[in-house]
C-alpha positions as a printed Julia matrix, in Angstrom:
69×3 Matrix{Float64}:
 106.16  45.21  49.87
 107.62  42.09  51.36
 109.67  43.79  54.06
 107.84  42.05  56.91
 107.89  38.62  55.23
 111.61  39.02  54.53
 112.3   40.05  58.14
 110.3   37.11  59.54
 112.01  34.67  57.17
 115.41  35.99  58.2
 114.59  35.79  61.9
 113.59  32.13  61.45
 116.73  31.33  59.47
 114.8   30.54  56.29
 116.78  30.15  53.09
 113.77  30.69  50.85
 110.03  30.41  50.37
 108.39  27.51  48.5
 105.04  28.46  46.99
 102.6   25.54  47.01
  99.26  27.15  46.23
  97.39  30.43  46.11
  94.75  31.68  48.56
  93.67  34.34  46.07
  95.36  36.08  43.14
  98.76  37.43  44.25
  98.37  35.87  47.74
 100.55  32.73  47.86
 100.56  29.97  50.45
 103.73  27.97  50.96
 106.44  27.14  53.44
 109.77  28.62  54.42
 112.76  26.54  53.32
 115.22  25.31  55.97
 113.68  27.36  58.77
 112.53  26.72  62.31
 108.94  26.24  61.04
 109.36  24.21  57.83
 106.14  22.28  58.38
 103.81  25.25  58.94
 101.98  27.08  56.15
 103.01  30.65  55.46
 100.71  33.07  53.64
 102.13  36.36  52.43
 100.08  39.34  51.31
 101.16  42.71  50.02
  99.24  45.67  51.39
  97.83  46.64  47.99
  96.08  43.32  47.27
  92.96  41.64  48.5
  89.45  42.42  49.58
  87.98  43.18  52.99
  87.62  39.44  53.62
  91.15  38.4   52.58
  92.48  37.82  56.1
  89.46  35.67  56.99
  89.8   33.84  53.67
  93.46  33.07  54.48
  92.57  31.72  57.92
  89.8   29.57  56.45
  92.24  28.3   53.82
  94.68  27.14  56.51
  91.85  25.59  58.53
  90.78  23.59  55.47
  94.38  22.4   54.97
  94.43  20.89  58.47
  90.81  19.98  59.17
  89.23  19.35  55.78
  85.53  19.81  55.15
């Protein structure tokens, strides 16, 4: 787990990942540190976690961050 997130972070020049909240248990939301997209939320999810609705839940979570209720 984490191979894709690590590859994306490396491609963007990120020096780390700052966790700011959690979409669901074991599914963090944060930002890459010192990358090309510092201001955009990044949600990572291992393949073994989450329900059938986890991807939709993550998208809704980001929408709420930007648009509110």
